[in-house]
C-alpha positions as CSV (number, residue, x, y, z in Angstrom):
1,M,74.4,55.7,59.7
2,G,72.9,57.8,57.0
3,V,69.3,56.7,56.2
4,G,69.8,57.1,52.5
5,T,73.4,55.7,52.3
6,L,74.2,53.4,49.4
7,I,77.7,51.9,48.8
8,T,78.4,50.6,45.3
9,Q,81.4,49.2,43.4
10,V,82.8,51.5,40.7
11,L,85.4,50.9,38.0
12,P,88.2,53.4,37.6
13,P,88.2,56.0,36.2
14,D,84.6,56.5,37.4
15,E,83.7,60.2,37.4
16,N,82.4,60.3,41.0
17,L,85.5,58.3,42.3
18,T,87.8,60.7,40.4
19,E,86.1,63.8,41.9
20,L,86.2,62.5,45.4
21,I,89.9,61.5,45.1
22,Q,90.6,65.0,43.9
23,K,88.9,66.4,47.0
24,L,91.0,64.0,49.1
25,D,94.2,65.1,47.4
26,E,93.3,68.8,48.0
27,Y,92.8,68.0,51.7
28,L,96.1,66.1,51.9
29,L,98.0,69.1,50.4
30,T,96.9,71.1,53.5
31,K,98.7,68.5,55.7
32,Y,101.7,67.3,53.7
33,P,104.2,68.4,51.1
34,P,103.3,67.1,47.6
35,E,106.2,64.6,47.6
36,E,104.7,62.9,50.6
37,I,101.3,62.3,49.1
38,Y,101.0,58.8,47.7
39,T,98.5,59.0,44.9
40,V,96.8,56.3,42.8
41,D,96.9,56.5,39.0
42,L,93.4,55.4,38.1
43,S,94.5,54.9,34.5
44,D,97.2,52.4,35.5
45,P,96.0,48.9,34.2
46,S,97.1,47.3,37.5
47,I,94.4,49.4,39.3
48,Q,91.8,47.2,37.6
49,K,92.9,44.3,39.9
50,G,91.7,46.4,42.8
51,Y,88.3,47.1,44.2
52,F,86.9,50.6,44.5
53,A,83.5,51.8,45.9
54,V,81.7,55.1,46.2
55,A,79.3,55.9,49.1
56,Y,76.2,57.9,48.1
57,E,74.0,59.8,50.5
58,D,70.6,60.3,49.1
59,G,72.1,60.1,45.6
60,T,75.0,62.4,46.2
61,P,78.6,60.9,46.1
62,V,80.1,61.6,49.5
63,G,82.8,59.1,50.1
64,C,85.1,56.7,48.4
65,G,87.7,54.0,49.1
66,G,89.2,50.9,47.7
67,F,91.9,48.4,48.1
68,L,94.7,46.9,46.0
69,P,95.5,43.2,46.3
70,Y,99.0,42.0,47.3
71,P,98.4,38.2,47.2
72,E,102.1,37.4,47.3
73,E,102.4,39.2,50.6
74,G,99.0,38.1,51.9
75,Y,97.3,41.4,52.4
76,A,95.1,44.0,50.7
77,E,96.0,47.7,51.0
78,L,93.3,50.2,51.7
79,K,93.6,53.1,49.3
80,R,92.0,56.6,48.8
81,F,89.6,56.3,51.7
82,F,87.7,59.6,52.1
83,V,84.4,61.0,53.2
84,D,83.5,64.6,52.3
85,P,83.9,66.7,55.5
86,A,80.3,67.9,55.2
87,Y,79.0,64.3,55.6
88,R,81.3,63.1,58.4
89,N,80.1,61.9,61.8
90,N,77.1,60.2,60.2
91,G,78.4,56.6,60.1
92,I,79.3,56.7,56.4
93,A,83.0,56.1,57.0
94,R,82.2,53.1,59.2
95,Q,79.8,51.7,56.7
96,L,82.3,52.2,53.8
97,L,85.2,50.7,55.8
98,G,83.0,47.7,56.7
99,H,82.0,47.2,53.0
100,L,85.7,47.3,51.9
101,E,86.8,44.9,54.6
102,Q,84.0,42.4,53.7
103,E,84.9,42.6,50.1
104,A,88.5,41.9,50.9
105,V,87.5,38.9,53.0
106,T,85.3,37.7,50.0
107,R,88.4,37.9,47.8
108,G,90.4,35.8,50.3
109,F,92.4,38.4,52.2
110,G,92.7,38.0,56.0
111,T,94.7,41.2,56.5
112,I,94.2,44.8,55.5
113,R,97.1,47.3,55.7
114,L,97.0,51.1,55.1
115,E,99.1,54.2,55.2
116,T,98.1,57.4,56.8
117,G,99.9,60.0,58.8
118,E,100.0,61.5,62.3
119,P,98.8,64.9,61.0
120,Q,95.5,63.2,60.1
121,V,94.4,62.8,63.7
122,E,90.8,62.1,62.8
123,A,91.9,59.3,60.4
124,V,94.3,57.7,62.9
125,N,91.6,57.7,65.7
126,F,89.0,56.3,63.3
127,Y,91.3,53.4,62.3
128,L,92.3,52.7,65.9
129,K,88.6,52.7,66.9
130,H,87.9,50.1,64.2
131,G,90.6,47.6,65.2
132,Y,93.6,48.7,63.3
133,T,97.0,48.7,65.0
134,V,100.2,50.6,64.2
135,I,102.8,48.6,62.4
136,E,106.3,49.2,61.0
137,R,106.4,51.3,57.8
138,Y,106.5,49.0,54.8
139,G,107.0,49.1,51.1
140,E,107.1,52.5,49.4
141,Y,106.4,54.1,52.8
142,A,109.4,52.6,54.6
143,E,111.5,55.8,54.3
144,C,108.8,58.4,54.6
145,E,108.9,59.9,58.1
146,S,105.4,61.3,58.0
147,S,103.9,57.9,57.1
148,L,102.0,55.9,59.8
149,C,101.2,52.4,58.7
150,M,98.4,50.3,60.2
151,E,97.0,46.8,59.9
152,K,94.0,44.8,60.9
153,Q,93.3,41.1,60.8
154,I,89.9,40.8,59.2
155,L,89.6,37.0,59.2
156,K,89.2,35.6,62.7
């Protein structure tokens, strides 16, 4: 865990959140064709129903993530989870994921789902290590062959 790590809620379109998501999208373009990248429109009013956070290491924005609520289906969906490669392997991702999971519990969700892909080996291994299991592709990802969907029960 980074000594100077601070994780704080931000409201889209926060500048640091936007810049980190842009870095994530640039990374994803090295792994997938553009039509297989599921972006989040931070200007969409429905995004305000979600929760987003930025991780700062000694004042520098180094990671981000959030979730969107799907109360009718009973889960929250992890979105735009990213830690700058220069700051990986310092526990920041673990801290950020824990923060988002706790916030989802606080908001009444017992399950978190996410979409990633097999080309993102580091991400898949990270989620498996933190208790996520592979599930059938769902929603907008159902027909996307490169999508790998996962889920974790966060309320015991």
